[in-house]
C-alpha positions in Angstrom: 0.0 0.0 0.0 1.3 3.4 -1.0 1.1 6.2 1.6 1.1 9.8 0.4 2.3 12.2 3.1 3.1 15.9 3.2 6.8 16.6 3.4 8.1 19.2 5.9 10.7 20.7 3.5 12.2 23.6 5.4 12.1 25.3 8.8 9.3 27.6 7.6 7.1 24.8 6.1 4.0 24.8 8.2 2.4 21.6 9.5 -0.7 20.4 7.6 -4.1 20.7 9.4 -4.4 17.8 11.9 -7.7 16.8 10.3 -5.8 15.6 7.2 -3.9 13.0 9.2 -4.2 9.4 8.0 -6.7 6.9 9.3 -4.3 4.0 8.7 -1.9 4.3 10.4 -4.0 6.4 12.7 -2.8 10.0 13.1 0.2 9.9 10.8 0.3 13.5 9.5 3.7 14.4 7.8 7.3 13.5 7.6 10.6 15.4 7.4 11.6 18.7 9.0 13.8 18.8 12.0 13.7 18.6 15.8 14.6 22.1 16.6 13.0 23.7 19.7 10.9 26.0 17.5 9.6 23.1 15.4 8.8 20.8 18.4 7.0 23.6 20.3 5.0 24.5 17.3 4.0 20.9 16.9 2.8 20.5 20.5 0.9 23.8 20.3 -1.1 22.2 17.4 -1.6 18.8 19.0 1.2 17.1 17.0 4.1 15.1 18.3 7.2 13.3 16.7 7.4 9.6 16.9 9.6 7.4 14.8 12.3 4.7 15.0 16.0 5.2 14.5 16.2 4.3 10.8 13.0 6.2 9.9 12.6 9.8 8.8 11.1 12.1 11.4 7.4 11.3 11.5 4.7 13.6 12.9 1.5 12.4 14.4 -1.9 13.6 15.6 -4.1 10.6 16.4 -7.8 10.6 16.1 -8.2 10.0 19.8 -6.1 11.3 22.7 -5.3 10.0 26.2 -5.7 12.9 28.6 -6.3 13.5 32.3 -7.2 16.6 34.3 -4.8 16.7 37.2 -7.5 17.8 39.6 -9.4 14.6 38.9 -6.6 12.1 39.5 -7.2 9.9 42.5 -4.5 7.5 43.7 -5.7 4.1 44.7 -5.7 3.1 48.4 -3.0 0.6 47.7 -0.8 3.2 46.0 -1.3 5.5 49.0 -0.3 2.7 51.4 2.6 1.7 49.3 4.0 5.2 49.0 3.7 5.8 52.8 6.0 2.9 53.5 8.2 3.1 50.4 10.7 5.6 51.6 10.7 7.2 48.1 11.6 10.9 47.7 10.2 12.8 44.7 11.8 15.8 43.1 11.2 18.2 40.2 13.7 19.1 37.5 16.7 17.9 39.5 18.2 15.6 36.8 16.0 16.0 33.7 18.7 14.9 31.2 19.3 11.7 33.2 15.6 11.0 33.3 15.5 11.3 29.5 18.4 8.8 29.2 16.8 6.3 31.5 13.4 6.5 29.7 15.4 5.5 26.6 17.7 2.9 28.0 15.0 1.0 30.0 12.8 0.5 26.9 12.6 -2.9 25.2 14.1 -3.1 21.6 10.6 -2.9 20.0 9.9 0.3 21.9 13.1 2.1 20.9 11.5 5.3 19.7 13.5 7.6 21.9 16.3 7.9 19.4 19.6 9.7 20.0 18.3 12.6 18.0 15.1 12.7 20.1 17.1 12.6 23.3 19.2 15.5 22.3 16.1 17.5 21.2 14.4 17.2 24.5 17.6 17.9 26.4 17.8 21.1 24.4 14.3 21.9 25.4 15.2 21.3 29.0 18.0 23.8 28.7 15.5 26.3 27.4 13.0 25.7 30.2 10.4 23.8 28.3 11.1 20.2 29.2 10.6 19.1 32.8 11.0 15.9 34.8 9.6 14.2 37.9 12.2 12.0 39.7 11.6 9.3 42.2 14.5 8.4 44.4 15.4 5.7 46.9 18.2 7.4 48.9 20.6 8.6 46.2 19.4 6.2 43.5 16.9 7.0 40.8 14.2 4.3 40.7 11.6 6.0 38.5 10.4 9.1 36.8 8.9 10.8 33.8 9.5 13.8 31.5 7.4 16.0 29.2 6.8 19.5 27.9 4.8 22.3 29.5 2.7 24.1 26.9 0.9 26.8 28.9 -1.4 25.0 31.3 -1.0 21.7 29.5 1.7 19.1 30.4 2.5 16.9 27.4 3.9 13.7 28.8 6.6 12.0 26.8 7.8 9.0 28.6 8.1 7.3 32.0 10.1 4.5 33.5 10.2 2.4 36.7 13.0 0.4 38.1 11.2 -0.5 41.3 7.5 -1.3 42.2 5.1 1.5 41.5 7.8 4.1 40.9 6.3 5.4 37.7 2.9 5.6 39.3 4.3 7.6 42.2 5.9 9.9 39.6 2.6 10.4 37.8 0.7 11.0 41.1 3.2 13.7 42.1 3.0 15.3 38.6 -0.8 15.5 38.9 -0.7 17.0 42.4 2.1 19.5 41.7 0.8 20.5 38.3 -2.6 21.2 39.8 -1.1 23.5 42.5 0.7 25.6 39.8 -2.5 26.2 37.8 -2.0 23.3 35.4 -5.3 22.1 34.0 -4.6 19.2 31.5 -2.1 16.4 31.1 -1.7 15.0 27.6 -0.6 11.3 27.6 -0.8 11.0 23.8 -1.4 7.4 23.1 -3.4 5.1 25.5 -1.8 1.9 27.0 -2.8 -0.4 29.8 -0.5 1.4 32.3 -2.1 4.8 31.6 -5.6 3.4 31.6 -4.9 2.0 35.1 -4.0 5.5 36.2 -7.4 6.8 35.2 -6.8 8.6 31.9 -9.7 9.4 29.6 -9.8 8.8 25.9 -11.3 11.8 24.0 -11.6 12.7 20.3 -8.8 14.8 18.6 -11.3 17.6 18.1 -12.1 17.8 21.8 -8.4 17.6 22.7 -7.5 20.4 20.3 -10.3 22.6 21.6 -9.0 22.2 25.2 -5.4 22.7 24.0 -6.3 25.9 22.2 -7.9 27.3 25.4 -5.0 26.5 27.6 -1.7 26.6 25.6 -1.0 30.3 26.1 -2.3 30.6 29.6 0.5 31.2 32.1 1.2 29.1 35.2 2.8 30.4 38.4 6.1 32.1 38.0 9.1 30.0 39.0 7.0 26.9 39.2 9.5 24.7 37.5 12.5 25.6 39.6 14.2 22.4 41.0 12.6 21.3 44.2 11.4 18.4 46.4 7.7 17.7 45.9 5.8 17.0 49.1 2.2 15.9 48.8 -0.5 17.6 50.8 -1.7 15.3 53.5 
């Protein structure tokens, strides 16, 4: 089967309208371009994200359905609450973002190797510019879990998470929801659904609804200094 896709030819080539994305594979919108901070931020502001393997060209996606969660509506399970209370985990924000990006890549199985070397560098560059942020879960001085993503106004666009010990990624997600809510964040974009995300209570909505919510929130500010490195302590 031949697939005809728009080509992002230059840094000034705009993305196609998301409604033109393919149905099969669902959401494939365009190829080419680069992973410059300007290009990636423009993509996320329009409900688009890059996702491709090492030997592929850069592929841009906007699926027909989106996995999202309002941080104010996240409710940790009783078992997770009990686990965290006795776990000894410490949770921080933006302490070692680049290390989190590396671990999200290195802990993936070979068939999930979409965080390419080019992608890693792109999001590290975004971290340097204050757009990419991480939640880190520690046992003493050892990283045992975490996640990273981009803040687009009052939307947090999650990219990846990892867990080296029981429930560490769930603890990271819980702290993200709680902290993002306190700094006026209103929506977490989880991109594509999977069993792990569904177990955390994400909703699946249409692309149209997601884009509508994104457009309402993407230029709204959050609290000044909200992403300075810190320890995150949950409200009891």
